[in-house]
C-alpha positions as a printed Julia matrix, in Angstrom:
113×3 Matrix{Float64}:
 188.33  181.86  239.31
 185.4   183.61  240.9
 182.17  183.17  239.01
 179.24  185.54  238.72
 176.14  184.67  240.74
 174.02  182.18  238.78
 170.88  183.77  237.28
 168.7   180.74  238.08
 169.12  178.9   234.81
 171.78  176.4   233.75
 174.8   177.79  231.97
 176.69  175.48  229.66
 179.32  178.0   228.55
 181.74  178.5   231.47
 183.23  181.67  229.97
 179.8   183.3   230.3
 180.06  183.06  234.08
 183.8   183.22  234.73
 185.46  186.33  233.26
 188.96  184.83  233.47
 187.9   182.12  231.02
 186.58  184.69  228.56
 189.93  186.48  228.76
 191.74  183.17  228.21
 189.65  182.39  225.13
 190.36  185.89  223.83
 194.12  185.36  224.34
 193.93  182.1   222.36
 192.05  183.82  219.54
 194.69  186.6   219.51
 197.39  183.89  219.53
 199.0   185.51  222.56
 200.95  182.69  224.19
 202.28  184.91  226.96
 198.72  185.72  228.07
 197.62  182.08  227.77
 200.51  180.84  229.9
 199.93  183.63  232.44
 196.28  182.59  232.72
 197.31  179.07  233.66
 199.99  180.34  236.07
 197.25  182.11  238.02
 195.24  178.92  238.54
 195.92  177.04  241.76
 193.02  174.62  241.63
 193.25  171.51  239.45
 189.55  171.72  238.54
 190.04  175.32  237.38
 192.98  174.24  235.21
 190.91  171.43  233.71
 188.08  173.84  232.91
 190.52  176.34  231.4
 192.07  173.57  229.32
 188.63  172.68  227.98
 187.92  176.31  227.06
 191.13  176.39  225.02
 190.36  173.0   223.45
 186.91  174.15  222.37
 188.25  177.29  220.66
 187.89  176.67  216.93
 191.13  176.77  214.99
 193.34  176.9   218.08
 195.3   173.83  216.99
 197.44  175.89  214.59
 198.41  178.34  217.34
 198.99  175.52  219.83
 201.24  173.63  217.38
 203.33  176.78  217.04
 203.56  177.04  220.83
 204.72  173.41  221.02
 207.34  174.05  218.33
 208.66  177.06  220.28
 208.76  175.19  223.6
 208.8   171.44  222.88
 209.64  170.49  226.49
 206.93  172.64  228.08
 204.0   170.42  229.09
 201.37  173.19  228.91
 201.29  173.72  225.13
 201.54  169.96  224.53
 198.65  169.29  226.91
 196.5   172.02  225.39
 197.24  170.78  221.86
 196.42  167.2   222.83
 193.07  168.24  224.3
 192.3   170.32  221.21
 193.1   167.41  218.89
 190.8   165.17  220.93
 188.02  167.73  220.43
 188.74  167.85  216.7
 188.65  164.05  216.58
 185.3   163.92  218.31
 184.0   166.5   215.84
 185.1   164.3   212.96
 183.72  161.2   214.62
 180.24  162.76  214.93
 177.64  161.21  217.22
 177.08  158.29  214.87
 178.42  154.83  215.57
 181.71  153.92  213.9
 180.15  151.69  211.23
 178.13  154.69  210.02
 181.08  157.07  209.65
 183.32  157.04  206.57
 187.11  157.31  206.65
 186.65  160.99  205.71
 184.63  161.53  208.87
 181.31  161.96  207.13
 178.13  160.21  208.15
 177.31  157.53  205.58
 173.55  157.88  206.1
 173.1   154.2   206.84
 171.35  153.27  210.04
């Protein structure tokens, strides 16, 4: 995945620098499994696959689409892996940055320090 030349400032959103990741995120938002799978097929480098997986996992609402992909192809490791990573991201969002004793069972901060 060739990246654009850095502009001299840190970039925390990989899809801003790597067009293939922006296209992948767009395919997830369109719920186009064929395009998502093709994106991963084009990646030879393990680090690129990990980064692409993270882009999918950080796409809000993608868990519904990924569950459907798992149901269609339950033995395919790609949709299962992407769904697992997404659910980890959802879990961390529920967990918040507060310590466990300060988070309720509903995932809300209790306000106690």
